[in-house]
N, C-alpha and C positions, 0 to 999 in steps of 0.2 A: 484241406486237411491240416489239423494242428499237430503240435508235437506229441500230445498224448495219443492221438489216433495213429500217427506214424509209428510210434513205439509199439502200440498194440498189434499193428499189422506185421511188424518185424519180430514180435515176441521178445523185445529187449526193453530194458528200463529206459525211462526218459533221460536219465543222466548219461547212460552209455550212448544213446542216439545223439544227444546234444554235444558230447565230447567228440564223437566221431565226425560230426559235421563241422566242428570248430578246429579239427586237426590236432587234438591232444595226442601226445606221443604214446600214452599208456594204452590207447585203443589199437588193437592189432590191425594189420593192413587188410586182411580179409573182411573183417567187420566194417571197417571204414568204407571200403569199396561197396559193400552190400548196402550200407545205410545211404550213401550218396546216390547210388543207383535208384533206390526206392524213393528218395526225396525228389529226384528228377521225374521219375515215372508218375508220381502222385501230385506233382506240382507244389511240393512243400517249400515254403520260404520262411526262414526263422524271423520272428519278430525282433527287430533291433533293440527295442526298449527292454523286452524281456531278457534278451541276450546280454544287454548291458548290465542289468541287475544281477544276472547270474555270474558274470565275469568281473564285475566291479569296474567296467569300462563304459565310456560314453558311446562307443561305436560310431564316432564322428571323426573325420579327418578335416583339418583346417587349412585353408589357403588365405594367408594374410597378405593383403595388397597395400603397400605403402602409398601414400598420397602422390608421391612423385612418379609412381608407376601406374597411375590409374588408367592411362591409355592402353595398358596391357589387357584390360577387361574387354576391349572391343577388338583386340588384335587377334586375327584368325589363327595365328600360331599358338597363342595362349589357349584359344577356344578348342583347338584340336587336341592339344595336350590334355586339357581337362576332360574332354570327351573320352579319351583313352583311359584316363585315371578312374573316371566314374564307372566305367564298365567293370573294372577290376574291383572297385569298392563294393559294388552291388553283389559281385560274386562271393565276397567274403562277409556280406551283411553289414557293410559300413555305409553311413551317409556322409555327405560333404557339406562344409559350411564355408562361406566367404565372409571375410570381414575386412573393412578398410580402416587404416589408422594413419595418423600424422607421422611423418618421418622422425619427429622428435620424441615420439612416445612408443616406438616399436617394442622396446624391451618390456615396458609396462604392459603392453597389449598381449605379448606372448605369456608373460607371467600370469596375467589375469585369466587367459584361456585355460591354462593348465591347472591353476589353483582352484578355479571354479569347476574343474572336471568337465569343461565344455568340449574338449577334444582329447583324443588319445595320441595324436601326432600331427605334424604339420609338414607341408611341402613348400619349399623355398624355390622360387623361379627367378630367372633373370639376374643371376649373381654378377656383381661388378668385380673388377680386378682386385679390389680390396673390399670385401663384403663383410660389414660389421654384423649382419644378422646371423652369420654362421657362428661367430665367436659368442654371441649372446646365447644362442640355443645350446651350444656346447657347454657353456658355463652352467646353464640350467640343468643339464643332464637329462633332457627330454628326447623322445623319439622324433627324428626329422630326417628328411632327405632333400638333397639339392639337385634340381634339374640344371646341370651345368657344373662348372668348377670355379674356384676363385684362386688365382695365382698367388695373391698376396696373403692368403690364409695358410698357416703352417700346421694348425691342429688337425688331427684326423677326423673325418666325417664321412657319412654315406653320400654317394653321389652317382648320378648317371649322366653321361654326356656323349656327344658325338665327337670324333677326333677332328676338330675343326682345323688344326694346323696341317695335318697330313692331307685332308681333303682339298684344301685350297692350294697346297703345294702341288698336289697331283693335277689339279685343274690348270694351274699356271704352267706346269710342265707340258700339259697337253697343248697349250697355246704356243709355247716356245718351240715345241716339236713341229708345229705347223708353220714355223718361220716368223711368228710374231715377236716383236721386240718393244713396240709401243703398246703396252698392256695397262689399262686403267683398272683401278680397284674402287668400286662403289660399295663402301662398307657400312656396317651399322655403327652406332655410337661407340666410340673406342674406349670409353670407360667401362664398357661391358666386356666381360672376360672372353666370350665367344669371338667378339670382333677383334680383340687383341691377338688371339690365337690365329684367326684367319689372315690377318695382316702379316703375322710372322711367317706363315706358310707361303704366302705370296712373295714376300721379300726373299725368303730362302731360295725359292725357285728362280728368281731373277738373278741372284748371286751365282747360281750354278752355271748360268750362261753368260756371266760377266756383264750383265746389264745394270747400269747405275739407275736406281729408282728415281723417278721424276716426281717431286712433290705435287706438281700440277695435275698428275694423273691419279692422285690418291685422295678420295673424298670420304667423309664420315658424317652421318646424321641418322635420324630415325628413318627406318626403312619403309617409305611410302612410295606409291606410284609417282606422285608429283616430284619427289626427291630424285628418283631415277631419271625422270624426264628432264628436269632442270639441269642436273649435273652433266648428263650426256650432251644436251644442247650446248652447254657452255664449253665442254671439252672439244666438241667438234669445231668450235670457232678458233681453237689454238692454231698457231702457225704450223705445228707438227702434231696433228690430232692422233688419237689412239687408233690402232687397227683392230684392237680387241678390248673387250670390257668384261671384267669379272665382277659380278654383283652378289651381295650376301643374301638376297631374297628374291623369290619369284615375283613378289609384288613390285619390287623396284625394277625387276627385269622387264615387266610390262611397260613401265615408263620409259625404259631404255629403248625398247622396240618402237614406241610411239615417236620418240625424238628422232630415231634413224629414219623412220618413214617420212616425217615432216621435212627432213633434210634431203630427201630423194635418194637415200642410201638403202641398199639391200642387205638385210641381216644375214650373215653367213657368207656373203660374197665380199661386200665392201668393208664391213665391220663384223667381227665374230663376237659372240656373246655367250658367256657361261654364267649360270645362276645356281644358287643353292636352293634345292627343292625339298621342302619339308613334307612333301606328299600330302598337301592340304586337301581336305575332303571336297571343298568347293572350288578350288583353283588347281585343276589337274593340268599337267604338262602335256597336253595333247592326248590322243587316244592310242592308235597303233604305232604311230611315229611321233616321238617327242618333238615338241616345238623348239625347246631349248636344250642344248647340251647342258647337263646339270650334275652337280654332286647331290645325290639323293639319300635322305635318311628320314624315315617316318616319325614325325613328332607325336602322332597318336600312339604309335607303338611304344615310344619312349614313355608316354604317360602311363600306359599299362604296366610297363616294367617298373617304373618308379613307385607306383601304387603297391605293387606286390612286394617290392623291397622294403617299403615303409611298414607294411603290415607285418612282415617278418620281423622287423626291428621291434615293433610293439609287442609281439608275442615273445621275442627273445632279446630283451634289452641288453644283455651282457655278451652277446655274440661279438666276434671281431668285426671291425669296420668293413663294410662291403662297398665296392665300387664297380662300375660297369662302363667300359669305353666302347662305344659303337663306331664301326667304320662305315663311312658313306660310300655308296657305289657311284662310279662315274658313268652316267647314261649319255650316250652320244645322240644328239638330235640334229635338227636342220639349221641350227644357229651358228655353227662354226665351220670354218674352211681355211685353206691356206692364206697366209698373209698376202695382201695385194701388192703388186709391184708399183713402187712410186718413183717416178722419174725426177 
């Protein structure tokens, strides 16, 4: 069914039906609900090209990937975020475009996208502690949203983020309440804002129990399984190895578990482990009983929310800045237990 046929079925003009489907405020709520119900019933989907011509928009959201971040394209966390965002784009009749640019030409790439009318807005992922892309987009005055935050950027901007500091503070407290004092942190790259915040939460919880942080127990790198394995293996060789390990990724936690197994240690008994769980679609934390105790926050859900916030910004560019801070839940699994007695 096309727009004309849907309009005839409803006894409304094509303009009214189009405006009802696109959320224009001048269409009353009763009409909007009736039109949307009819569209669902008859399987009507607006043509994005026609919609773009009618609204003067491209109906495309851009994801610009700097060359230094190309590994994110195969990162499952990136993939799940995009999967959530795409679901919401489709709901509003938007398509998505990826483009890759050199780090030295990011501003030119953004300007080209908007000047050519290729995109209506962009999503910025993986912000660093001092993220220059935010200031570039703010200066351009274009619609964008950040998945995460940047501590070093003072200008206002739309963002959605998980409360990384409080989640890692809570996870570390959980371990200290179990009697652990030799707690290791296997973190992400600490020029990334999320990793800095997680480290801050970890350190704050150690200060609460008057534990002096040990630099040998704090590691930082890209969050791979091999990284989790190697860092755990190395820390287990210390004269005073950790009794607990807090890791910034389920992917790294799998490497931690492998290293413990190779060392003949039992996870949850000899060494406790807590991971951050992005609730990845292909890497689930067990079924009925979680394998890892984890701080959990769905990155796919964050993708959906970010997409909706960006589309709202495109529709209402002069609205006040909007931010959303998500709280992670602490899920207790089989990977944690009381600190072992060491003679």
